[in-house]
NUZA-763508 format. One line per 4 residues: their letters; for each residue z, y, x of C-alpha. Coordinates in Angstrom, 2 decimals. Layout:
% NUZA-763508
a) Z/Y/X ~ ...
//
This chain:
% NUZA-763508
mdfv) 18.53/8.80/1.38 ~ 16.43/10.72/-1.14 ~ 13.20/8.75/-0.71 ~ 10.99/11.29/-2.48
kemk) 12.20/14.20/-0.35 ~ 12.01/12.07/2.80 ~ 8.37/11.05/2.21 ~ 7.32/14.59/1.35
akat) 9.08/15.96/4.44 ~ 7.41/13.36/6.68 ~ 3.98/13.98/5.13 ~ 4.41/17.71/5.68
gfqk) 5.23/17.05/9.31 ~ 2.28/14.74/9.94 ~ -0.33/17.00/8.28 ~ -2.92/14.29/7.69
slvl) -6.00/14.66/5.47 ~ -6.60/12.98/2.11 ~ -9.59/12.07/-0.05 ~ -9.21/11.61/-3.82
pegt) -12.40/9.92/-5.09 ~ -11.68/10.41/-8.80 ~ -12.24/14.14/-8.50 ~ -13.18/14.86/-12.11
eert) -10.02/13.22/-13.52 ~ -7.64/15.92/-14.76 ~ -4.39/14.51/-13.34 ~ -6.10/14.02/-9.98
vqaa) -7.34/17.62/-9.91 ~ -3.84/18.91/-10.71 ~ -2.32/16.63/-8.08 ~ -4.80/17.80/-5.43
vkim) -3.78/21.40/-6.01 ~ -0.08/20.50/-5.94 ~ -0.44/18.49/-2.71 ~ -1.93/21.51/-0.96
eegl) 0.57/23.92/-2.53 ~ 3.45/21.77/-1.24 ~ 1.84/21.51/2.20 ~ 1.80/17.70/2.18
asav) -1.67/17.42/3.73 ~ -3.84/19.38/6.11 ~ -6.77/18.99/3.71 ~ -7.51/17.40/0.34
tllg) -11.04/16.47/-0.73 ~ -12.03/15.79/-4.33 ~ -15.21/13.78/-4.89 ~ -17.50/14.45/-7.83
kkee) -19.88/16.96/-9.34 ~ -18.66/20.43/-8.45 ~ -19.23/21.96/-11.87 ~ -17.28/19.17/-13.59
iekv) -14.35/19.48/-11.19 ~ -14.29/23.26/-11.58 ~ -14.32/22.92/-15.38 ~ -11.29/20.63/-15.26
aadk) -9.49/23.07/-12.97 ~ -10.28/25.97/-15.32 ~ -9.07/23.99/-18.35 ~ -5.81/23.18/-16.53
kvsl) -5.50/26.72/-15.16 ~ -5.21/25.67/-11.51 ~ -6.92/27.15/-8.46 ~ -9.14/25.04/-6.21
akvt) -9.08/27.63/-3.43 ~ -7.35/25.27/-0.98 ~ -9.19/22.11/-2.07 ~ -12.51/20.81/-0.72
iidp) -15.10/19.46/-3.15 ~ -17.86/17.03/-2.14 ~ -20.54/15.70/-4.47 ~ -21.45/12.38/-2.83
ekse) -25.05/12.41/-4.03 ~ -25.68/15.91/-2.68 ~ -23.67/15.59/0.51 ~ -25.30/15.78/3.93
lfgd) -23.10/12.79/4.79 ~ -24.81/10.55/2.26 ~ -27.65/9.22/4.43 ~ -25.39/8.25/7.32
fatt) -22.87/6.65/4.95 ~ -25.56/4.59/3.20 ~ -26.95/3.42/6.55 ~ -23.52/2.36/7.79
ycel) -22.79/0.60/4.51 ~ -26.08/-1.28/4.72 ~ -25.20/-2.42/8.25 ~ -21.73/-3.53/7.18
rakk) -23.14/-5.61/4.31 ~ -26.31/-6.84/6.01 ~ -25.08/-10.45/6.19 ~ -24.50/-10.32/2.44
gmtp) -28.14/-9.39/1.86 ~ -27.66/-5.65/1.45 ~ -30.89/-3.63/1.42 ~ -31.28/0.10/2.20
eqan) -32.29/0.68/-1.42 ~ -29.19/-0.99/-2.79 ~ -27.00/0.76/-0.21 ~ -28.26/4.11/-1.48
idmk) -27.31/3.10/-5.01 ~ -23.89/1.73/-4.03 ~ -22.90/4.73/-1.93 ~ -23.16/6.96/-5.00
nslr) -19.92/5.31/-6.09 ~ -17.09/7.69/-5.26 ~ -14.67/4.92/-4.23 ~ -17.13/3.66/-1.62
fgam) -17.92/7.19/-0.48 ~ -14.22/7.98/-0.13 ~ -13.57/4.75/1.77 ~ -16.44/5.61/4.11
mvrk) -14.90/9.03/4.76 ~ -11.77/7.22/5.89 ~ -13.76/4.74/8.01 ~ -15.61/7.61/9.70
glad) -12.41/9.56/10.37 ~ -13.33/12.38/7.98 ~ -10.17/11.66/5.99 ~ -7.00/9.94/7.16
amva) -6.15/8.31/3.82 ~ -7.49/7.63/0.33 ~ -5.72/7.40/-3.04 ~ -7.43/6.20/-6.23
gals) -6.83/4.20/-9.37 ~ -6.17/6.80/-12.08 ~ -9.55/5.81/-13.52 ~ -10.45/2.71/-11.51
atad) -9.32/-0.91/-11.69 ~ -7.19/-2.18/-8.81 ~ -9.91/-4.71/-7.98 ~ -12.45/-1.92/-7.48
vlra) -10.13/0.07/-5.21 ~ -9.39/-3.04/-3.16 ~ -13.05/-3.99/-2.95 ~ -14.03/-0.58/-1.60
glti) -11.22/-0.72/0.93 ~ -11.91/-4.25/2.12 ~ -15.69/-3.93/2.40 ~ -15.72/-0.54/4.12
igta) -12.35/0.12/5.80 ~ -11.38/-3.50/6.41 ~ -8.06/-4.93/7.46 ~ -6.02/-3.91/10.49
pgmk) -6.70/-5.63/13.84 ~ -5.20/-9.12/13.84 ~ -4.63/-8.94/10.08 ~ -6.82/-10.89/7.64
tass) -4.89/-10.05/4.48 ~ -4.57/-6.91/2.39 ~ -1.44/-6.92/0.25 ~ 1.06/-4.58/-1.36
cfvm) 4.69/-3.61/-1.34 ~ 7.16/-1.66/-3.42 ~ 9.87/0.54/-2.02 ~ 12.91/-0.20/-4.17
dthn) 15.62/2.44/-4.26 ~ 18.67/0.59/-5.57 ~ 20.93/3.67/-5.27 ~ 23.50/1.33/-3.73
ekwg) 24.02/1.53/0.03 ~ 25.22/-2.08/0.02 ~ 21.59/-3.19/-0.03 ~ 18.90/-2.74/2.61
sqgl) 18.77/0.57/4.44 ~ 20.87/3.14/2.58 ~ 19.96/1.40/-0.67 ~ 16.24/1.15/0.09
mifs) 14.36/-2.14/0.36 ~ 10.78/-3.34/0.73 ~ 9.57/-5.95/-1.80 ~ 6.24/-7.67/-1.00
dcav) 3.74/-8.82/-2.29 ~ 4.20/-7.80/-5.91 ~ 0.70/-6.76/-6.97 ~ -2.25/-8.25/-5.08
iptp) -2.34/-11.96/-4.07 ~ -1.43/-14.45/-6.85 ~ -0.64/-17.48/-4.67 ~ -0.76/-16.60/-0.98
sseq) -1.47/-19.33/1.54 ~ 0.90/-19.86/4.47 ~ -1.41/-17.73/6.63 ~ -1.43/-14.97/4.03
ladi) 2.37/-15.09/3.70 ~ 2.63/-14.57/7.45 ~ 0.29/-11.57/7.25 ~ 2.22/-10.18/4.28
agaa) 5.43/-10.44/6.31 ~ 3.83/-8.59/9.22 ~ 2.38/-5.86/7.00 ~ 5.63/-5.44/5.05
aqsc) 7.54/-5.10/8.32 ~ 5.20/-2.26/9.30 ~ 5.70/-0.67/5.88 ~ 9.45/-0.87/6.42
kaml) 9.16/0.96/9.74 ~ 6.81/3.60/8.34 ~ 8.61/4.34/5.09 ~ 12.24/3.43/5.62
gvep) 12.25/4.51/9.26 ~ 14.25/1.47/10.40 ~ 13.60/-1.81/12.17 ~ 12.57/-4.45/9.63
vvam) 14.78/-7.43/8.89 ~ 12.65/-9.84/6.87 ~ 13.62/-12.67/4.52 ~ 10.86/-15.00/3.31
msfs) 11.93/-16.15/-0.13 ~ 11.80/-19.41/-2.04 ~ 13.71/-21.46/-4.60 ~ 14.74/-23.49/-1.54
tkgs) 16.91/-22.69/1.46 ~ 16.16/-24.46/4.73 ~ 14.62/-27.49/3.08 ~ 17.04/-27.84/0.14
ggkd) 14.08/-27.93/-2.25 ~ 12.63/-31.06/-0.68 ~ 8.93/-31.57/-0.01 ~ 7.56/-29.54/-2.90
envl) 4.24/-27.99/-1.88 ~ 5.51/-24.48/-2.62 ~ 8.47/-25.00/-0.32 ~ 6.22/-26.39/2.41
rvqe) 3.85/-23.45/1.98 ~ 6.65/-20.94/2.62 ~ 8.08/-22.98/5.49 ~ 4.70/-22.94/7.21
gvrl) 4.40/-19.22/6.47 ~ 7.73/-18.65/8.22 ~ 6.59/-20.66/11.24 ~ 3.32/-18.72/11.48
akek) 5.03/-15.36/10.99 ~ 7.50/-16.07/13.79 ~ 4.64/-17.15/16.03 ~ 2.42/-14.17/15.21
ypei) 5.14/-11.51/15.07 ~ 7.87/-12.64/17.48 ~ 9.26/-9.12/17.68 ~ 10.28/-9.13/14.00
cldg) 13.76/-10.23/12.98 ~ 12.77/-12.77/10.34 ~ 14.07/-15.93/8.68 ~ 13.25/-18.31/5.84
elqa) 12.76/-20.10/3.63 ~ 15.73/-18.61/1.76 ~ 16.92/-18.35/-1.82 ~ 17.72/-14.83/-2.98
daal) 21.49/-15.21/-2.63 ~ 21.11/-16.80/0.80 ~ 18.97/-13.87/1.89 ~ 21.17/-11.10/0.49
vpsv) 24.81/-12.20/0.39 ~ 26.28/-12.79/3.88 ~ 28.90/-15.29/2.70 ~ 26.16/-17.38/1.09
tekk) 23.87/-16.99/4.10 ~ 26.60/-18.36/6.36 ~ 27.01/-21.42/4.15 ~ 23.34/-22.17/3.46
apns) 21.70/-20.87/6.66 ~ 24.43/-20.66/9.32 ~ 23.68/-18.49/12.35 ~ 20.70/-16.85/10.65
pitg) 19.64/-13.73/12.61 ~ 19.20/-11.77/9.38 ~ 22.72/-12.28/8.00 ~ 23.89/-9.12/6.25
kvnt) 20.95/-7.05/7.49 ~ 17.98/-7.82/5.20 ~ 15.84/-4.84/4.16 ~ 12.50/-6.57/3.47
lifp) 11.90/-9.40/1.00 ~ 8.71/-11.50/1.02 ~ 8.13/-13.31/-2.27 ~ 6.41/-16.71/-2.35
dlga) 3.87/-15.67/-4.99 ~ 2.87/-12.84/-7.28 ~ 4.81/-14.22/-10.25 ~ 8.07/-14.12/-8.33
gnig) 7.31/-10.74/-6.78 ~ 6.26/-9.01/-9.99 ~ 9.17/-10.43/-11.99 ~ 11.59/-9.73/-9.16
yklv) 10.84/-6.05/-8.73 ~ 10.80/-5.42/-12.48 ~ 14.16/-7.17/-12.99 ~ 15.75/-5.07/-10.24
qrla) 14.13/-1.95/-11.66 ~ 15.27/-2.55/-15.24 ~ 18.60/-4.35/-14.87 ~ 19.91/-2.57/-11.78
gada) 18.40/0.84/-12.56 ~ 16.44/0.91/-9.31 ~ 13.50/3.23/-8.74 ~ 10.31/1.36/-7.82
fgpi) 7.74/3.23/-5.73 ~ 4.40/1.47/-5.59 ~ 2.44/-0.66/-5.45 ~ 1.68/0.60/-1.96
lqgf) -1.26/-1.15/-0.31 ~ -0.76/-2.45/3.21 ~ -2.66/-4.37/5.85 ~ -5.72/-2.07/5.91
aspi) -7.16/-0.60/9.10 ~ -6.50/2.83/7.58 ~ -4.25/3.55/4.61 ~ -5.45/3.54/1.02
sdls) -3.35/3.38/-2.14 ~ -3.92/2.25/-5.71 ~ -2.57/4.09/-8.74 ~ -1.68/2.87/-12.19
rgcs) -4.13/4.15/-14.76 ~ -1.12/5.46/-16.66 ~ 0.09/7.52/-13.69 ~ 1.40/11.07/-13.98
vedi) 0.47/14.02/-11.80 ~ 3.73/13.60/-9.89 ~ 2.98/9.88/-9.42 ~ -0.29/10.82/-7.70
vmts) 1.46/13.41/-5.54 ~ 4.16/10.94/-4.51 ~ 1.73/8.10/-3.83 ~ -0.36/10.50/-1.77
aitl) 2.72/11.55/0.24 ~ 3.54/7.90/0.99 ~ -0.05/7.16/1.99 ~ -0.15/10.22/4.24
vqag) 3.05/8.98/5.90 ~ 1.37/5.61/6.48 ~ -1.50/7.51/8.13 ~ 0.93/9.45/10.29
tk) 2.72/6.33/11.53 ~ -0.38/4.24/12.30
//
């Protein structure tokens, strides 16, 4: 499967709308134009001062004819957004005055557009720190029903059909939660399974990873944490084909699975790996990327009530386009 073509084709079919809060950033402006030119979204909104956005477009020689521009501070939506934000944060001591100040922030304004159904998805991070993107998403959009944890995944294209689904696998969490609790691991497994369905288009088969297989690591707290995560995940998501705790070879190599975890329901079918912590996840995806020549698409945020995505500040125009396509697919498969 050509993952890039597949995501763009799906996004084109869904025709969802997108808000890009960093509207005065030059790569973002170019990406917005390209997204509309390729027909990946029904609408793209750039946030920021109109004259600044238009100057960037003129400098880059691109036309904004198909792109919507909203200046948050001048928008007729501002008052309603500030009121809603104040209500959402009332228990944290938010005042109307502070809400008016906070809603001038384009990340919060964009997240509120998604909350209000004025955009189906949001992509940011070319200028903003991951923590700021997450904070806007968590405080305004919130997590999906029954989900307390926002996390991330990578789609790994190994270019080897031996692994996952036609060479594609989901790795999670590799970018957000340093040391997830058992409850968070269960949520990560549930969210990653949904990401697998949305982006790979197949039923998820989930392995929850550890340096231990079925208790071989003894009573170490990190083994116990994953074991409890497995128990909670099976209880919360009984429909998911899932097993753990498993070492990498026990998860991926059927002959090893049969020896270390006989009769495991995931034997030879794993397409989604849940790492025990961020160190393992980050190292794991980068090793596969560099040593096996895999393509890594992400990090893709998951677990939110509506989809948002975070970009690397070193992203290219095509990175923004591709991340937007993936996020629009998430919106289309909600």
